[in-house]
C-alpha positions as CSV (number, residue, x, y, z in Angstrom):
1,M,81.2,54.6,-59.1
2,I,81.7,57.0,-62.2
3,V,85.4,57.7,-62.3
4,S,86.0,61.4,-64.1
5,L,88.8,63.0,-65.6
6,I,88.9,66.8,-65.3
7,A,91.7,68.6,-67.3
8,A,92.0,71.6,-69.0
9,V,93.8,70.7,-72.7
10,T,95.2,72.8,-75.4
11,K,94.6,71.7,-78.9
12,N,97.9,69.9,-79.0
13,N,97.4,68.5,-75.4
14,V,99.2,70.1,-73.3
15,I,98.3,70.5,-69.7
16,G,101.6,72.0,-67.9
17,I,105.1,73.2,-68.4
18,N,107.2,73.6,-65.6
19,N,104.7,72.0,-63.2
20,Q,102.4,75.0,-63.7
21,L,99.6,75.8,-65.8
22,P,100.8,78.0,-68.8
23,W,97.5,79.6,-69.1
24,H,95.8,82.3,-66.5
25,L,91.8,81.2,-66.9
26,P,89.8,82.1,-64.0
27,D,86.2,80.6,-65.1
28,D,87.7,77.7,-65.7
29,M,89.6,77.7,-61.9
30,K,86.2,78.5,-61.0
31,Y,84.1,75.5,-63.0
32,F,86.9,73.2,-61.3
33,M,86.3,74.0,-58.2
34,Q,82.5,74.0,-58.6
35,T,82.4,70.6,-60.7
36,T,84.6,68.7,-57.9
37,K,83.5,70.4,-54.6
38,E,82.3,67.9,-52.3
39,H,84.2,65.3,-53.7
40,F,87.2,62.6,-53.2
41,V,90.2,63.9,-56.1
42,I,93.1,61.8,-57.0
43,M,96.5,63.4,-57.6
44,G,100.0,62.8,-58.2
45,R,102.3,64.1,-55.6
46,K,103.6,66.9,-58.2
47,N,100.2,68.1,-59.1
48,Y,99.5,68.3,-55.3
49,L,102.9,70.2,-54.9
50,S,102.1,72.7,-57.8
51,I,98.7,73.9,-56.2
52,P,99.6,77.3,-54.5
53,E,100.8,76.3,-50.3
54,K,97.2,78.5,-49.4
55,F,95.3,76.3,-51.3
56,R,96.6,73.4,-50.2
57,P,94.8,70.6,-49.6
58,L,91.9,71.6,-52.1
59,P,88.8,73.1,-49.8
60,N,85.6,71.0,-49.5
61,R,87.0,67.5,-51.0
62,T,88.9,64.7,-49.5
63,N,92.2,65.1,-51.8
64,I,94.3,61.8,-52.3
65,V,97.6,62.3,-53.0
66,L,99.5,59.6,-55.0
67,T,103.2,58.9,-54.7
68,R,106.1,56.2,-54.5
69,Q,107.4,57.7,-51.7
70,K,106.7,55.4,-48.5
71,D,106.9,58.0,-45.9
72,Y,105.2,61.0,-47.7
73,L,103.1,63.5,-45.6
74,A,100.7,65.6,-47.3
75,S,98.6,67.4,-44.2
76,N,95.1,66.4,-44.0
77,C,95.5,64.4,-47.0
78,I,95.0,60.9,-47.7
79,V,98.4,59.7,-49.2
80,M,98.3,56.4,-51.1
81,N,101.0,54.5,-53.2
82,S,99.1,53.3,-55.7
83,F,96.2,54.2,-58.6
84,E,94.5,50.8,-57.8
85,S,94.6,51.4,-53.8
86,A,93.3,55.4,-54.2
87,I,90.2,53.9,-56.3
88,S,89.3,50.5,-53.8
89,F,89.4,53.2,-51.0
90,V,87.1,55.2,-52.7
91,K,84.6,52.5,-54.1
92,N,84.8,51.6,-50.4
93,K,83.3,54.9,-49.0
94,A,80.2,54.5,-51.5
95,E,81.5,57.5,-53.7
96,K,79.5,58.0,-56.5
97,E,82.1,60.2,-58.3
98,V,85.6,60.8,-58.1
99,F,87.7,63.3,-60.0
100,I,91.2,62.2,-61.2
101,I,92.4,65.6,-61.5
102,G,96.4,65.1,-62.5
103,G,99.0,65.3,-63.3
104,A,99.7,63.4,-66.8
105,Q,101.0,59.9,-65.3
106,V,97.3,59.8,-63.0
107,Y,95.6,60.4,-66.3
108,Y,97.3,57.8,-68.2
109,S,96.5,55.3,-65.6
110,A,93.0,56.5,-65.2
111,I,91.7,56.7,-68.7
112,P,91.2,53.1,-69.7
113,I,88.8,53.0,-66.5
114,A,87.3,56.3,-66.8
115,N,83.3,56.6,-67.7
116,R,83.3,60.7,-67.6
117,L,85.8,63.3,-68.8
118,Y,85.3,66.9,-68.1
119,L,87.6,69.2,-70.7
120,T,88.6,72.7,-71.0
121,E,89.6,72.3,-74.5
122,I,91.3,76.0,-75.1
123,N,91.3,77.2,-78.2
124,C,95.1,77.7,-78.8
125,E,98.2,75.7,-79.0
126,L,101.3,76.3,-76.2
127,A,104.4,74.9,-75.2
128,G,104.5,72.4,-72.8
129,D,106.3,69.5,-70.9
130,T,103.1,67.7,-69.6
131,F,100.2,66.2,-71.9
132,F,96.8,64.6,-71.7
133,P,96.6,61.2,-73.1
134,K,95.5,61.2,-76.6
135,V,91.9,60.7,-76.5
136,N,90.1,58.0,-79.0
137,F,86.7,59.9,-79.2
138,N,85.2,57.1,-81.0
139,F,84.5,55.6,-77.7
140,W,82.8,59.1,-76.3
141,K,79.7,60.7,-76.4
142,E,79.6,64.4,-76.0
143,T,77.1,65.3,-73.8
144,M,77.4,69.1,-72.6
145,R,79.1,71.5,-74.5
146,K,79.4,75.8,-73.2
147,H,81.4,78.0,-74.8
148,H,83.3,80.5,-73.1
149,P,85.3,83.4,-75.3
150,I,88.0,86.0,-75.2
151,D,87.2,88.6,-72.9
152,S,89.4,91.1,-70.7
153,R,90.2,88.1,-67.8
154,H,90.9,85.3,-70.7
155,A,93.3,85.8,-73.3
156,F,92.2,82.7,-75.1
157,S,88.7,81.3,-76.1
158,F,87.6,77.9,-74.5
159,D,85.2,75.3,-73.9
160,F,83.7,73.3,-71.1
161,V,83.1,70.0,-72.6
162,C,81.5,66.9,-71.1
163,Y,82.0,63.3,-72.8
164,E,80.3,59.8,-71.6
165,R,82.2,57.1,-72.4
166,K,80.1,54.7,-75.0
167,G,79.3,51.4,-73.4
168,N,80.8,50.0,-70.3
169,V,84.6,49.7,-68.9
170,S,85.4,46.6,-69.1
């Protein structure tokens, strides 16, 4: 099974502030939705709660919410208490690719076993309180890059980039 992380990240690794995205990039949201559609997505509880209620759970995906709260309920989601149990659960479902969609703690747990990174590299630095883990790109190979310029709907330019881990995950 391919373990993929998907995130939008600024040049200073910001992925959020006050449990929100500090940017509005509609084409990135569309890319996220198309890329993760029909897959399992694993997210932390705070990340789940940051999704506008009308979009929860994310449609056309199996949503897994991670939390240490033993009695936490998330309607039409699978709630699990550890990252490892979520990965085992998805493996047992014979999924080809699972997407880790945040937040920061979940990304930090997943990066050691990740095979693929789908990063929207936003060409700016912004203030934030939540950060994507630092990635040693010596261990990753860029396999796709598509540039998106600034336009009337996007205040920042950005690149959709896919990286594959070089060698096997141990």
